[in-house]
C-alpha positions as CSV (number, residue, x, y, z in Angstrom):
1,M,102.6,80.3,117.5
2,H,105.5,82.2,118.2
3,A,106.3,85.7,116.8
4,V,109.1,86.0,114.7
5,G,109.2,89.5,113.5
6,R,106.7,92.7,113.5
7,I,106.3,94.7,110.6
8,G,103.7,97.7,109.3
9,F,103.0,101.0,110.4
10,H,101.8,101.7,113.8
11,G,102.1,105.2,114.1
12,A,103.0,107.3,117.2
13,I,101.3,104.9,119.4
14,P,103.2,102.9,122.3
15,N,102.7,99.1,122.1
16,V,100.5,99.2,118.9
17,Q,102.2,96.8,116.3
18,A,100.2,97.0,113.0
19,S,101.2,93.3,111.9
20,W,103.2,90.4,113.1
21,V,105.0,87.4,111.3
22,K,104.5,84.1,113.2
23,L,105.7,80.5,112.6
24,G,102.8,78.4,113.6
25,A,103.3,74.6,115.2
26,D,102.1,73.5,111.6
27,G,105.0,75.4,110.2
28,V,103.2,77.6,108.4
29,V,104.4,81.3,107.9
30,R,101.5,84.0,108.4
31,V,101.6,87.5,108.1
32,L,98.7,88.9,111.1
33,T,98.2,92.6,110.0
34,A,95.2,94.8,110.7
35,Q,96.5,96.6,107.3
36,T,92.7,96.4,105.3
37,E,93.7,95.7,101.8
38,M,92.0,98.5,99.6
39,G,93.7,98.2,96.6
40,Q,97.4,98.9,97.5
41,G,98.8,95.7,97.7
42,T,99.1,94.3,101.1
43,R,98.1,91.0,100.7
44,T,100.8,90.7,97.5
45,I,103.5,92.5,99.2
46,F,103.6,91.2,102.6
47,P,104.3,87.8,101.6
48,Q,107.0,88.6,99.2
49,L,108.5,90.6,101.7
50,V,108.4,87.8,104.3
51,A,109.2,85.2,101.9
52,D,112.4,87.1,100.5
53,E,113.8,87.7,104.0
54,L,113.1,83.8,105.0
55,G,114.1,82.9,101.6
56,I,111.3,80.8,100.7
57,A,108.7,81.0,98.4
58,P,106.0,83.8,98.4
59,E,103.2,81.1,98.2
60,A,104.4,79.3,101.5
61,V,103.5,82.4,103.3
62,E,99.5,82.9,104.7
63,V,98.4,86.3,105.4
64,V,95.5,86.1,108.0
65,A,91.8,87.8,107.4
66,Q,92.0,91.2,109.0
67,D,89.6,90.5,111.9
68,T,90.8,92.2,115.1
69,A,89.9,88.7,117.1
70,L,92.8,87.7,115.4
71,V,95.3,90.5,114.3
72,P,97.1,92.9,116.3
73,N,95.5,96.2,117.0
74,S,96.8,98.9,114.2
75,G,95.2,102.1,116.4
76,P,93.5,104.0,114.3
77,T,92.5,104.6,110.9
78,V,94.5,107.3,109.2
C-alpha cells in the first residue's frame, strides 16, 4: 500500500498520525484510522471525505477496523 494522504486529529504529539488514506495494490482506497466509532459518524464521514477529494463513490472507500496492529497510533484517548 502507498500512503496518499493523512487525515484526523493527532493532538500535540509529534510524529503521530490519527488516520491514513492508502491505495492498495488491488486498487482499493482504504482509510486506516485509530479513531473509534462511538456514534460520531467516522465510518460514514471518512469515506465521504476521501471519495469527494478523489472524485470516486463513497462505496469505493473501505474503512479498516480500528485494530492497532493495522492502523496508525493516534496517541492518548482524549
